[in-house]
C-alpha positions, -999 to +999 in steps of 0.1 A: -095+415+451-066+391+455-034+406+441-028+377+418-062+381+402-057+419+400-024+414+382-043+395+355-069+422+349-066+436+314-085+457+290-092+449+254-109+467+225-137+450+207-152+464+176-184+451+161-176+458+125-198+473+098-212+440+086-222+431+122-239+465+126-257+461+092-269+426+100-281+436+135-258+412+153-247+435+181-270+419+207-260+384+197-223+392+199-225+409+232-245+380+246-218+356+234-192+376+252-213+377+283-195+362+314-193+374+350-156+382+346-161+402+313-170+437+323-179+465+298-161+497+309-165+517+277-190+516+248-199+539+219-211+539+184-184+554+162-184+567+127-152+553+110-132+578+089-106+567+064-079+581+087-091+562+117-094+530+097-059+534+083-044+541+117-063+512+132-050+488+106-016+504+100+001+470+107-015+457+075-007+487+052+017+466+030-008+438+024-025+435-010-059+436+006-053+468+026-074+492+004-103+468+003-101+464+040-102+501+045-131+505+021-150+477+040-143+493+074-153+528+063-187+516+050-183+511+013-203+478+015-223+481+047-222+512+069-194+534+082-203+527+118-189+503+144-198+496+180-166+501+200-164+484+233-137+482+260-140+451+281-119+443+312-113+412+332-087+386+341-070+374+309-097+392+289-076+394+257-071+356+255-106+348+265-122+372+240-100+361+212-110+324+219-146+334+219-142+354+186-126+325+168-101+324+139-099+356+117-109+335+087-145+326+092-140+293+074-114+283+099-133+294+130-150+269+152-188+268+146-197+280+181-173+310+179-186+345+169-168+344+136-178+308+130-215+316+135-217+350+118-186+355+096-183+351+059-159+358+031-168+386+006-167+368-027-156+397-048-127+409-027-120+379-005-122+402+025-131+384+057-164+398+069-158+385+103-181+408+123-157+415+152-123+428+159-105+421+192-071+432+203-043+408+197-022+414+228-017+439+257+003+464+236-022+464+208-051+467+233-035+498+248-028+514+214-063+506+201-082+517+232-063+550+231-071+554+194-108+548+198-116+562+233-108+593+254-100+585+290-132+602+302-152+577+280-139+547+300-152+538+335-120+522+347-087+539+336-058+514+334-033+534+313-014+565+323-032+598+318-024+635+322-048+663+330-048+694+309-068+725+311-083+735+278-110+759+266-134+742+243-169+747+228-192+719+237-224+709+219-254+707+242-291+699+236-311+729+226-338+739+251 
């Protein structure tokens, strides 16, 4: 790969949020993100704890809607699961954010993911915008490290260290 293109290769976190899971929109959303340059390098269904949600949205902790957001994200209205994805590609953060559309579904372009599938919860005014995508490179790194272990990602782009640990592993019973 040409060095200029390789310099533009980034990773981003995408979460298909609880409302997207509940409404079975995962396939539609992944299809809309499909492009030869958008490569999935990590994927898992994750149960969202209150602690994980609060850490993920820590930058919004002083907003008046923070508690409603955490309740929404942890499944009070839909489910407490999200599909967490790591995509990589040239300028992936910018391209995914454009495809996702504006955070407020009413302001999102009709052909964007949030424009097609988002809505505003009438009781709390929380944006049920079905998808989260990292805002910039720094947030992408923080969020990917929050949601994934290095071994869960096919291509490692952030520094790692190797430690030796003794653990108990759950395996399938024979």
